[in-house]
N, CA, C, O and the ligand as a Tripos MOL2 file, in Angstrom:
@<TRIPOS>MOLECULE
protein
  229   227    58     0     0
PROTEIN
NO_CHARGES

@<TRIPOS>ATOM
      1 N         146.2200  140.8480  129.4370 N.3       1 MET1
      2 CA        146.9780  139.6970  128.9090 C.3       1 MET1
      3 C         146.7700  138.4690  129.7830 C.2       1 MET1
      4 O         146.6890  138.5560  131.0080 O.2       1 MET1
      5 N         146.6890  137.3510  129.1330 N.am      2 ALA2
      6 CA        146.4930  136.1070  129.8750 C.3       2 ALA2
      7 C         147.7510  135.7620  130.6690 C.2       2 ALA2
      8 O         148.8790  136.0100  130.2440 O.2       2 ALA2
      9 N         147.5130  135.2020  131.7930 N.am      3 LYS3
     10 CA        148.6290  134.8160  132.6620 C.3       3 LYS3
     11 C         149.4550  133.7160  132.0140 C.2       3 LYS3
     12 O         148.9220  132.7340  131.4960 O.2       3 LYS3
     13 N         150.7090  133.8940  132.0540 N.am      4 LYS4
     14 CA        151.5970  132.8710  131.4960 C.3       4 LYS4
     15 C         152.0360  131.9060  132.5910 C.2       4 LYS4
     16 O         152.1890  132.2850  133.7520 O.2       4 LYS4
     17 N         152.2300  130.6720  132.2000 N.am      5 GLY5
     18 CA        152.7560  129.6970  133.1520 C.3       5 GLY5
     19 C         151.7060  128.9230  133.9110 C.2       5 GLY5
     20 O         152.0160  127.9130  134.5440 O.2       5 GLY5
     21 N         150.4590  129.3820  133.8590 N.am      6 ALA6
     22 CA        149.4200  128.6590  134.5790 C.3       6 ALA6
     23 C         149.0460  127.3720  133.8570 C.2       6 ALA6
     24 O         148.7560  126.3480  134.4760 O.2       6 ALA6
     25 N         149.0620  127.4520  132.5290 N.am      7 ARG7
     26 CA        148.7130  126.2530  131.7620 C.3       7 ARG7
     27 C         149.9500  125.7590  131.0140 C.2       7 ARG7
     28 O         150.7380  126.5440  130.4860 O.2       7 ARG7
     29 N         150.0900  124.4710  130.9890 N.am      8 GLU8
     30 CA        151.1990  123.9250  130.2290 C.3       8 GLU8
     31 C         150.7560  122.6910  129.4570 C.2       8 GLU8
     32 O         149.8950  121.9240  129.8890 O.2       8 GLU8
     33 N         151.3790  122.5340  128.3050 N.am      9 ILE9
     34 CA        151.0370  121.3820  127.4750 C.3       9 ILE9
     35 C         151.8220  120.1800  127.9650 C.2       9 ILE9
     36 O         153.0430  120.2370  128.1110 O.2       9 ILE9
     37 N         151.1150  119.1040  128.2140 N.am     10 VAL10
     38 CA        151.7780  117.8820  128.6300 C.3      10 VAL10
     39 C         151.3870  116.7600  127.6780 C.2      10 VAL10
     40 O         150.3110  116.7730  127.0810 O.2      10 VAL10
     41 N         152.2740  115.8050  127.5560 N.am     11 ALA11
     42 CA        152.0000  114.6460  126.7220 C.3      11 ALA11
     43 C         151.5200  113.5100  127.6150 C.2      11 ALA11
     44 O         151.9210  113.3980  128.7730 O.2      11 ALA11
     45 N         150.6650  112.6810  127.0610 N.am     12 LEU12
     46 CA        150.2050  111.4980  127.7850 C.3      12 LEU12
     47 C         150.8330  110.2640  127.1470 C.2      12 LEU12
     48 O         150.6650  109.9990  125.9570 O.2      12 LEU12
     49 N         151.5570  109.5200  127.9710 N.am     13 VAL13
     50 CA        152.3250  108.3860  127.4840 C.3      13 VAL13
     51 C         151.7540  107.0930  128.0560 C.2      13 VAL13
     52 O         151.4780  106.9870  129.2500 O.2      13 VAL13
     53 N         151.5880  106.1260  127.1810 N.am     14 CYS14
     54 CA        151.0850  104.8130  127.5950 C.3      14 CYS14
     55 C         152.0760  104.1590  128.5450 C.2      14 CYS14
     56 O         153.2800  104.1350  128.2920 O.2      14 CYS14
     57 N         151.5500  103.6320  129.6360 N.am     15 LYS15
     58 CA        152.4160  103.0130  130.6330 C.3      15 LYS15
     59 C         152.9610  101.6720  130.1520 C.2      15 LYS15
     60 O         154.0360  101.2440  130.5720 O.2      15 LYS15
     61 N         152.2230  101.0240  129.2810 N.am     16 ASN16
     62 CA        152.6440   99.7070  128.8000 C.3      16 ASN16
     63 C         153.7670   99.7820  127.7710 C.2      16 ASN16
     64 O         154.8080   99.1420  127.9170 O.2      16 ASN16
     65 N         153.5310  100.5830  126.7180 N.am     17 CYS17
     66 CA        154.4770  100.5740  125.6020 C.3      17 CYS17
     67 C         155.2370  101.8890  125.4600 C.2      17 CYS17
     68 O         156.0500  102.0360  124.5480 O.2      17 CYS17
     69 N         154.9830  102.8360  126.3440 N.am     18 LYS18
     70 CA        155.6620  104.1390  126.3550 C.3      18 LYS18
     71 C         155.3890  104.9510  125.1050 C.2      18 LYS18
     72 O         156.1410  105.8690  124.7770 O.2      18 LYS18
     73 N         154.3300  104.6220  124.4180 N.am     19 SER19
     74 CA        153.9800  105.3650  123.2270 C.3      19 SER19
     75 C         153.2710  106.6620  123.6120 C.2      19 SER19
     76 O         152.3770  106.6730  124.4590 O.2      19 SER19
     77 N         153.6870  107.7460  122.9740 N.am     20 GLN20
     78 CA        153.0710  109.0360  123.2690 C.3      20 GLN20
     79 C         151.8540  109.2160  122.3780 C.2      20 GLN20
     80 O         151.9760  109.4640  121.1780 O.2      20 GLN20
     81 N         150.6860  109.0890  122.9790 N.am     21 ASN21
     82 CA        149.4660  109.0520  122.1900 C.3      21 ASN21
     83 C         148.6590  110.3360  122.2350 C.2      21 ASN21
     84 O         147.9490  110.6570  121.2820 O.2      21 ASN21
     85 N         148.7580  111.0620  123.3170 N.am     22 TYR22
     86 CA        147.9090  112.2270  123.4760 C.3      22 TYR22
     87 C         148.7020  113.4050  124.0200 C.2      22 TYR22
     88 O         149.7480  113.2500  124.6510 O.2      22 TYR22
     89 N         148.1740  114.5670  123.7560 N.am     23 ALA23
     90 CA        148.7200  115.7790  124.3600 C.3      23 ALA23
     91 C         147.5510  116.5710  124.9170 C.2      23 ALA23
     92 O         146.4960  116.6580  124.2890 O.2      23 ALA23
     93 N         147.7340  117.1330  126.0670 N.am     24 THR24
     94 CA        146.6630  117.8800  126.6860 C.3      24 THR24
     95 C         147.2180  119.1050  127.3930 C.2      24 THR24
     96 O         148.4070  119.1850  127.7010 O.2      24 THR24
     97 N         146.3410  120.0430  127.6360 N.am     25 VAL25
     98 CA        146.7450  121.2420  128.3700 C.3      25 VAL25
     99 C         146.3500  121.0590  129.8320 C.2      25 VAL25
    100 O         145.2010  120.7540  130.1520 O.2      25 VAL25
    101 N         147.2980  121.2470  130.6760 N.am     26 ARG26
    102 CA        147.0820  121.0440  132.1000 C.3      26 ARG26
    103 C         147.1680  122.3950  132.8010 C.2      26 ARG26
    104 O         148.0520  123.2080  132.5300 O.2      26 ARG26
    105 N         146.2480  122.6000  133.6830 N.am     27 ASN27
    106 CA        146.2920  123.8170  134.4780 C.3      27 ASN27
    107 C         146.9790  123.5380  135.8080 C.2      27 ASN27
    108 O         146.4600  122.8170  136.6600 O.2      27 ASN27
    109 N         148.1310  124.1140  135.9580 N.am     28 LYS28
    110 CA        148.9320  123.8400  137.1510 C.3      28 LYS28
    111 C         148.2680  124.3390  138.4230 C.2      28 LYS28
    112 O         148.4900  123.8040  139.5090 O.2      28 LYS28
    113 N         147.4480  125.3730  138.2710 N.am     29 LEU29
    114 CA        146.8200  125.9680  139.4530 C.3      29 LEU29
    115 C         145.7160  125.0690  139.9910 C.2      29 LEU29
    116 O         145.4890  125.0040  141.1990 O.2      29 LEU29
    117 N         145.0340  124.3780  139.0890 N.am     30 ASN30
    118 CA        143.9020  123.5500  139.5100 C.3      30 ASN30
    119 C         144.3090  122.1410  139.8950 C.2      30 ASN30
    120 O         143.6530  121.4930  140.7110 O.2      30 ASN30
    121 N         145.3830  121.6770  139.3090 N.am     31 MET31
    122 CA        145.7440  120.2760  139.5160 C.3      31 MET31
    123 C         147.1290  120.1500  140.1250 C.2      31 MET31
    124 O         148.0960  120.7680  139.6810 O.2      31 MET31
    125 N         147.1820  119.3470  141.1320 N.am     32 GLU32
    126 CA        148.4580  119.0760  141.7880 C.3      32 GLU32
    127 C         148.8970  117.6600  141.4630 C.2      32 GLU32
    128 O         148.0750  116.7610  141.2900 O.2      32 GLU32
    129 N         150.1800  117.4820  141.3860 N.am     33 GLY33
    130 CA        150.7050  116.1430  141.1860 C.3      33 GLY33
    131 C         150.5750  115.6650  139.7610 C.2      33 GLY33
    132 O         150.2420  116.4280  138.8540 O.2      33 GLY33
    133 N         150.8430  114.3960  139.5850 N.am     34 LYS34
    134 CA        150.8590  113.8120  138.2540 C.3      34 LYS34
    135 C         149.4630  113.3870  137.8320 C.2      34 LYS34
    136 O         148.6350  112.9500  138.6310 O.2      34 LYS34
    137 N         149.2550  113.5400  136.5540 N.am     35 LEU35
    138 CA        147.9670  113.2150  135.9740 C.3      35 LEU35
    139 C         148.0400  111.8280  135.3350 C.2      35 LEU35
    140 O         148.9690  111.5300  134.5840 O.2      35 LEU35
    141 N         147.0720  111.0010  135.6340 N.am     36 THR36
    142 CA        146.9860  109.7010  134.9660 C.3      36 THR36
    143 C         145.5710  109.5160  134.4350 C.2      36 THR36
    144 O         144.5880  109.8190  135.1110 O.2      36 THR36
    145 N         145.4940  109.0200  133.2300 N.am     37 LEU37
    146 CA        144.1970  108.8520  132.5830 C.3      37 LEU37
    147 C         144.1260  107.5060  131.9020 C.2      37 LEU37
    148 O         145.1310  106.9670  131.4390 O.2      37 LEU37
    149 N         142.9160  106.9730  131.8480 N.am     38 ASN38
    150 CA        142.6930  105.7540  131.0930 C.3      38 ASN38
    151 C         142.3350  106.1350  129.6640 C.2      38 ASN38
    152 O         141.2770  106.7070  129.4030 O.2      38 ASN38
    153 N         143.2390  105.8080  128.7450 N.am     39 LYS39
    154 CA        143.0360  106.2050  127.3510 C.3      39 LYS39
    155 C         143.2980  105.0160  126.4430 C.2      39 LYS39
    156 O         143.9810  104.0570  126.8030 O.2      39 LYS39
    157 N         142.7230  105.1220  125.2470 N.am     40 TYR40
    158 CA        142.9430  104.0610  124.2790 C.3      40 TYR40
    159 C         144.3290  104.1990  123.6560 C.2      40 TYR40
    160 O         144.7130  105.2780  123.2050 O.2      40 TYR40
    161 N         145.0670  103.1060  123.6370 N.am     41 CYS41
    162 CA        146.3850  103.0920  123.0210 C.3      41 CYS41
    163 C         146.3230  102.3180  121.7190 C.2      41 CYS41
    164 O         145.8930  101.1650  121.6780 O.2      41 CYS41
    165 N         146.7590  102.9730  120.6620 N.am     42 LYS42
    166 CA        146.7100  102.3410  119.3460 C.3      42 LYS42
    167 C         147.6630  101.1510  119.2710 C.2      42 LYS42
    168 O         147.3660  100.1350  118.6430 O.2      42 LYS42
    169 N         148.7970  101.2960  119.9170 N.am     43 ARG43
    170 CA        149.8010  100.2290  119.8360 C.3      43 ARG43
    171 C         149.3670   98.9960  120.6250 C.2      43 ARG43
    172 O         149.5190   97.8640  120.1660 O.2      43 ARG43
    173 N         148.8250   99.2350  121.8190 N.am     44 CYS44
    174 CA        148.3670   98.1100  122.6470 C.3      44 CYS44
    175 C         146.9900   97.6190  122.2030 C.2      44 CYS44
    176 O         146.5670   96.5230  122.5720 O.2      44 CYS44
    177 N         146.2930   98.4350  121.4100 N.am     45 LYS45
    178 CA        144.9420   98.1330  120.9320 C.3      45 LYS45
    179 C         143.9530   97.9170  122.0800 C.2      45 LYS45
    180 O         143.0520   97.0830  121.9960 O.2      45 LYS45
    181 N         144.1420   98.6730  123.1280 N.am     46 LYS46
    182 CA        143.2080   98.6210  124.2560 C.3      46 LYS46
    183 C         143.4050   99.8470  125.1250 C.2      46 LYS46
    184 O         144.3400  100.6240  124.9340 O.2      46 LYS46
    185 N         142.5060  100.0040  126.0840 N.am     47 HIS47
    186 CA        142.6420  101.1080  127.0150 C.3      47 HIS47
    187 C         143.7360  100.7890  128.0310 C.2      47 HIS47
    188 O         143.7650   99.7130  128.6290 O.2      47 HIS47
    189 N         144.6160  101.7370  128.2040 N.am     48 THR48
    190 CA        145.7020  101.5690  129.1570 C.3      48 THR48
    191 C         145.8380  102.8360  129.9820 C.2      48 THR48
    192 O         145.2550  103.8710  129.6560 O.2      48 THR48
    193 N         146.6030  102.7440  131.0380 N.am     49 VAL49
    194 CA        146.8720  103.9150  131.8610 C.3      49 VAL49
    195 C         147.8860  104.7970  131.1440 C.2      49 VAL49
    196 O         148.9530  104.3360  130.7400 O.2      49 VAL49
    197 N         147.5450  106.0410  130.9970 N.am     50 HIS50
    198 CA        148.4470  107.0020  130.3810 C.3      50 HIS50
    199 C         148.9190  107.9870  131.4450 C.2      50 HIS50
    200 O         148.1340  108.5240  132.2260 O.2      50 HIS50
    201 N         150.1930  108.1930  131.4440 N.am     51 LYS51
    202 CA        150.7990  109.0660  132.4320 C.3      51 LYS51
    203 C         151.2820  110.3330  131.7650 C.2      51 LYS51
    204 O         151.7610  110.3070  130.6310 O.2      51 LYS51
    205 N         151.1570  111.4170  132.4540 N.am     52 GLU52
    206 CA        151.5960  112.6720  131.8470 C.3      52 GLU52
    207 C         153.1020  112.8050  131.8910 C.2      52 GLU52
    208 O         153.7600  112.3390  132.8210 O.2      52 GLU52
    209 N         153.6260  113.4400  130.8820 N.am     53 THR53
    210 CA        155.0360  113.7530  130.8380 C.3      53 THR53
    211 C         155.2100  115.1100  130.2030 C.2      53 THR53
    212 O         154.4500  115.4800  129.3080 O.2      53 THR53
    213 N         156.1720  115.8380  130.6410 N.am     54 THR54
    214 CA        156.3670  117.1830  130.0970 C.3      54 THR54
    215 C         157.1330  117.1380  128.7880 C.2      54 THR54
    216 O         157.1950  118.1320  128.0650 O.2      54 THR54
    217 N         157.7150  115.9870  128.4840 N.am     55 LYS55
    218 CA        158.4870  115.8740  127.2520 C.3      55 LYS55
    219 C         157.5700  115.7760  126.0560 C.2      55 LYS55
    220 O         156.7990  114.8250  125.9290 O.2      55 LYS55
    221 N         157.6510  116.7440  125.1960 N.am     56 LEU56
    222 CA        156.8760  116.7110  123.9690 C.3      56 LEU56
    223 C         157.7940  116.4570  122.7890 C.2      56 LEU56
    224 O         158.7970  117.1400  122.5870 O.2      56 LEU56
    225 N         157.4210  115.4670  122.0330 N.am     57 LYS57
    226 CA        158.2600  115.1360  120.8880 C.3      57 LYS57
    227 C         157.8120  115.9090  119.6620 C.2      57 LYS57
    228 O         158.4010  115.7640  118.5910 O.2      57 LYS57
    229 ZN        150.4150  101.2650  124.7110 Zn       58 ZN58
@<TRIPOS>BOND
     1     1     2 1
     2     2     3 1
     3     3     4 2
     4     3     5 am
     5     5     6 1
     6     6     7 1
     7     7     8 2
     8     7     9 am
     9     9    10 1
    10    10    11 1
    11    11    12 2
    12    11    13 am
    13    13    14 1
    14    14    15 1
    15    15    16 2
    16    15    17 am
    17    17    18 1
    18    18    19 1
    19    19    20 2
    20    19    21 am
    21    21    22 1
    22    22    23 1
    23    23    24 2
    24    23    25 am
    25    25    26 1
    26    26    27 1
    27    27    28 2
    28    27    29 am
    29    29    30 1
    30    30    31 1
    31    31    32 2
    32    31    33 am
    33    33    34 1
    34    34    35 1
    35    35    36 2
    36    35    37 am
    37    37    38 1
    38    38    39 1
    39    39    40 2
    40    39    41 am
    41    41    42 1
    42    42    43 1
    43    43    44 2
    44    43    45 am
    45    45    46 1
    46    46    47 1
    47    47    48 2
    48    47    49 am
    49    49    50 1
    50    50    51 1
    51    51    52 2
    52    51    53 am
    53    53    54 1
    54    54    55 1
    55    55    56 2
    56    55    57 am
    57    57    58 1
    58    58    59 1
    59    59    60 2
    60    59    61 am
    61    61    62 1
    62    62    63 1
    63    63    64 2
    64    63    65 am
    65    65    66 1
    66    66    67 1
    67    67    68 2
    68    67    69 am
    69    69    70 1
    70    70    71 1
    71    71    72 2
    72    71    73 am
    73    73    74 1
    74    74    75 1
    75    75    76 2
    76    75    77 am
    77    77    78 1
    78    78    79 1
    79    79    80 2
    80    79    81 am
    81    81    82 1
    82    82    83 1
    83    83    84 2
    84    83    85 am
    85    85    86 1
    86    86    87 1
    87    87    88 2
    88    87    89 am
    89    89    90 1
    90    90    91 1
    91    91    92 2
    92    91    93 am
    93    93    94 1
    94    94    95 1
    95    95    96 2
    96    95    97 am
    97    97    98 1
    98    98    99 1
    99    99   100 2
   100    99   101 am
   101   101   102 1
   102   102   103 1
   103   103   104 2
   104   103   105 am
   105   105   106 1
   106   106   107 1
   107   107   108 2
   108   107   109 am
   109   109   110 1
   110   110   111 1
   111   111   112 2
   112   111   113 am
   113   113   114 1
   114   114   115 1
   115   115   116 2
   116   115   117 am
   117   117   118 1
   118   118   119 1
   119   119   120 2
   120   119   121 am
   121   121   122 1
   122   122   123 1
   123   123   124 2
   124   123   125 am
   125   125   126 1
   126   126   127 1
   127   127   128 2
   128   127   129 am
   129   129   130 1
   130   130   131 1
   131   131   132 2
   132   131   133 am
   133   133   134 1
   134   134   135 1
   135   135   136 2
   136   135   137 am
   137   137   138 1
   138   138   139 1
   139   139   140 2
   140   139   141 am
   141   141   142 1
   142   142   143 1
   143   143   144 2
   144   143   145 am
   145   145   146 1
   146   146   147 1
   147   147   148 2
   148   147   149 am
   149   149   150 1
   150   150   151 1
   151   151   152 2
   152   151   153 am
   153   153   154 1
   154   154   155 1
   155   155   156 2
   156   155   157 am
   157   157   158 1
   158   158   159 1
   159   159   160 2
   160   159   161 am
   161   161   162 1
   162   162   163 1
   163   163   164 2
   164   163   165 am
   165   165   166 1
   166   166   167 1
   167   167   168 2
   168   167   169 am
   169   169   170 1
   170   170   171 1
   171   171   172 2
   172   171   173 am
   173   173   174 1
   174   174   175 1
   175   175   176 2
   176   175   177 am
   177   177   178 1
   178   178   179 1
   179   179   180 2
   180   179   181 am
   181   181   182 1
   182   182   183 1
   183   183   184 2
   184   183   185 am
   185   185   186 1
   186   186   187 1
   187   187   188 2
   188   187   189 am
   189   189   190 1
   190   190   191 1
   191   191   192 2
   192   191   193 am
   193   193   194 1
   194   194   195 1
   195   195   196 2
   196   195   197 am
   197   197   198 1
   198   198   199 1
   199   199   200 2
   200   199   201 am
   201   201   202 1
   202   202   203 1
   203   203   204 2
   204   203   205 am
   205   205   206 1
   206   206   207 1
   207   207   208 2
   208   207   209 am
   209   209   210 1
   210   210   211 1
   211   211   212 2
   212   211   213 am
   213   213   214 1
   214   214   215 1
   215   215   216 2
   216   215   217 am
   217   217   218 1
   218   218   219 1
   219   219   220 2
   220   219   221 am
   221   221   222 1
   222   222   223 1
   223   223   224 2
   224   223   225 am
   225   225   226 1
   226   226   227 1
   227   227   228 2
@<TRIPOS>SUBSTRUCTURE
     1 MET1         2 RESIDUE 1 A MET
     2 ALA2         6 RESIDUE 1 A ALA
     3 LYS3        10 RESIDUE 1 A LYS
     4 LYS4        14 RESIDUE 1 A LYS
     5 GLY5        18 RESIDUE 1 A GLY
     6 ALA6        22 RESIDUE 1 A ALA
     7 ARG7        26 RESIDUE 1 A ARG
     8 GLU8        30 RESIDUE 1 A GLU
     9 ILE9        34 RESIDUE 1 A ILE
    10 VAL10       38 RESIDUE 1 A VAL
    11 ALA11       42 RESIDUE 1 A ALA
    12 LEU12       46 RESIDUE 1 A LEU
    13 VAL13       50 RESIDUE 1 A VAL
    14 CYS14       54 RESIDUE 1 A CYS
    15 LYS15       58 RESIDUE 1 A LYS
    16 ASN16       62 RESIDUE 1 A ASN
    17 CYS17       66 RESIDUE 1 A CYS
    18 LYS18       70 RESIDUE 1 A LYS
    19 SER19       74 RESIDUE 1 A SER
    20 GLN20       78 RESIDUE 1 A GLN
    21 ASN21       82 RESIDUE 1 A ASN
    22 TYR22       86 RESIDUE 1 A TYR
    23 ALA23       90 RESIDUE 1 A ALA
    24 THR24       94 RESIDUE 1 A THR
    25 VAL25       98 RESIDUE 1 A VAL
    26 ARG26      102 RESIDUE 1 A ARG
    27 ASN27      106 RESIDUE 1 A ASN
    28 LYS28      110 RESIDUE 1 A LYS
    29 LEU29      114 RESIDUE 1 A LEU
    30 ASN30      118 RESIDUE 1 A ASN
    31 MET31      122 RESIDUE 1 A MET
    32 GLU32      126 RESIDUE 1 A GLU
    33 GLY33      130 RESIDUE 1 A GLY
    34 LYS34      134 RESIDUE 1 A LYS
    35 LEU35      138 RESIDUE 1 A LEU
    36 THR36      142 RESIDUE 1 A THR
    37 LEU37      146 RESIDUE 1 A LEU
    38 ASN38      150 RESIDUE 1 A ASN
    39 LYS39      154 RESIDUE 1 A LYS
    40 TYR40      158 RESIDUE 1 A TYR
    41 CYS41      162 RESIDUE 1 A CYS
    42 LYS42      166 RESIDUE 1 A LYS
    43 ARG43      170 RESIDUE 1 A ARG
    44 CYS44      174 RESIDUE 1 A CYS
    45 LYS45      178 RESIDUE 1 A LYS
    46 LYS46      182 RESIDUE 1 A LYS
    47 HIS47      186 RESIDUE 1 A HIS
    48 THR48      190 RESIDUE 1 A THR
    49 VAL49      194 RESIDUE 1 A VAL
    50 HIS50      198 RESIDUE 1 A HIS
    51 LYS51      202 RESIDUE 1 A LYS
    52 GLU52      206 RESIDUE 1 A GLU
    53 THR53      210 RESIDUE 1 A THR
    54 THR54      214 RESIDUE 1 A THR
    55 LYS55      218 RESIDUE 1 A LYS
    56 LEU56      222 RESIDUE 1 A LEU
    57 LYS57      226 RESIDUE 1 A LYS
    58 ZN58       229 GROUP 0 **** ****
């Protein structure tokens, strides 16, 4: 059986408009700390910094 708890689904939220645009699976074992990515935001109509959040809507 696959190990539980190692991977978790996180949402990526635009830092500018707080819009939740992406969801990704994060491996807690490989990555420490908060994840930030440059992603395209539909609301801002440009690439913005997206921050991970555990809150999934
Ligand atoms: Zn945005």
